[in-house]
N, C-alpha and C positions, 0 to 999 in steps of 0.2 A: 626126188625133187631140192629140199636143203641143201642137198651135198652137190647139186647142181648151181643154184645160184649161189652157195657160198665161193664155188669155182669161176663164176662169172665173175663177180664182184672184186678177189683176188685178180682174178688178172687183169682189169675192167682200170686197180690200183698199179697196175707192175707198166700194165704198155700206156695209160697218161698220170700225166699228174695237173692238181690244180691249183690256183692261184688268184688270191683274193686282194683287193685293195679299190685305193677311189681315186682319180683323173680327176683335172680341172686347166682349167687353160684357162684364155684370152683369145678373145677372137682377131686374127689379119685384116678383117674385110668387114665391113656393114651389112650388116643384116638387110635394114632396109635401104632402096634406091630411089629417091621422094624425088617429080618429076618436075619441072620448072613451069611450070604453073602462078601467071600474077594472083588470080581468086585466088592462091587456100594457100592455107598457113600449118606448120607442121611445128611439133616437139617433142623431142624421144628427149625422153631418162633412161631408156635401158640402161642396166647392170654391166657394168663389164669383163663379166668376166661369164663361163661354165661348169657347172664341177657334177658330179657324180658317180659309184658309187662299176666298179669293171673285177670280172670274174674272166681269165685266161685258166686258155685246157693247154698243158705242154705236150706231144707230141714227143717224142723222137726225129732223130732225125735233124733240131733246130727246128722243126713243124709248130705248129697254132694255130688256139681259132681264141679272141679274144670275142665281146662280148660286151656293151660301156648304154652305158642308162643316163643318159649328158644331161643337164637342169637348163636351159638359161628363161637366166626373167627377162621381160625384153616390151615395156609401157609404148604405148607415144600417142601422141593426144592430133589428127588431122579434121582439120575445120577447109571445105572450098566449099566458094558460090559461083552455084549455078546457071539457068537460066529462070527457071521455072523453082526452084530449091534451093534446100543452107541442108549441108551432108554435114554430118561431124561425125570420131567414130574412134577407139580406142581401142586395143589390145594389151596383152596380160601375159602369158605365160608359153612356153614353148618345150616338147621334151625332143630328146635323141636320142634314134636306136643306133647305133653302127652293131654289125657281124662283120667279119675282118678275119681272116684268111695269116697268119703270119708265120715269118722266118727269120730266127739267130742266125749272125755270123758262129762259128766256131768263138768261142772266148773262156778267158774267164776270167776276168775278170768288168772289161769293158764287149758288148758285143751293139754289134753294130745290127739293124733290122728295119728290113723291106714290111710295110704290109696292106695287104684289099681285101675290099667286099663288096656292102651294099646297108647303106644307114637307111633311116624309114622316119620322119618328123615327127611328131604329132603340132599343133597347136592347140586350143584357147580363149576365152576367152577375151572375142574379138568382139566389138558388138556399132554397129552402125546407129545411125539418126538420122532423119530421111526429113524438113517440116518444106513445106511447099507453100505458096501465095496461100490460100485458106487452111492457111495451121493447122493440117492433117500431117500427125504427129508419126512416123514407122519405126519403132521399135526393132532391129533383129538381130542373137545374139548365136553368132556362128564358131564354129568345130571342123578341122580337117585334116588332114593326110598327107605326106607326099613322100615321096623318095626316092636314092642319088648315088651313083658309083661313089666310092672312097679308093684315097691311095695316100700311105704314109712313108715317111722313112723317120729313124731315130735312133740313140748311144742306147742300149741297156746297162746300167753298172749296179755290180752289183757288191752289195754293202755287206753284205753276211745276212743282217736281220732283216733287212728291209735292201726290194730292189726302187730302182727308181729310174724311174727311160721317159726323158722328155722325146717329145717327137714336135713334126710341126706336117698336118694332116690337110690331105686339104678335098671338099667334097661336090662335086655336080649335082645341084636338085635338078629334077628330068624335069617337074613345071614350078610356075612360078605360084606357088601351092597359095601365097595370101597376097591378093589383088586390095587392093581399097577402093572404096563406091567415088567419089568421085575424082580418083584420079589425080588422084597427088604422090600414093605412094606403087612400088611392089617387091613384093623381099626379093633380093640376089639370090638367083641362082648360083654365082659363084664363089665356098664358102673356104675360109683360110682359115688354119689358126694353131695357134701352138700348143701345148698338152703335154703337163707334168706329172704320168702313174707313178704309183707307191702302192708294190707290191709283196704281201705279206706270205 
């Protein structure tokens, strides 16, 4: 049994190679889409970057699989005056988990690549407070998930000790997973970003 397991490990390591690193960048599109509402106010102090660990599994003939865990710190304060209530809301954090099939064009120093796959998004720390004329307060804390399709293209530079991979990535989310309470904003279903990966 031990010989079989050892043989499987050796064959797997010969067939595939693993690489670990970090990936970060900046969005090209806004996370929120603010609705034109004269009875509402909106302030955002979201950080202009995303960052997280990445793992790649390299297969022969330039193919591979990439797993990312990208963190985005976003924050907003929204307030809207409805007919019979005042709504206040805020949000905090989001994690994005892309799973991508990757193809690299053959090369020694520079290798163009394409990737495509799916992403799962998890956001948390969203709360709303609704105050009615009777001064009744309703406090709701919610979190949620979303999924989307991912397409990307970039260049991989082999610098011997590290591989640097700038990339432009587009994600189309299935739904507006974050919709606020008084009609002030919606999350953007179209997401574009510039990312740079460092693989060791």
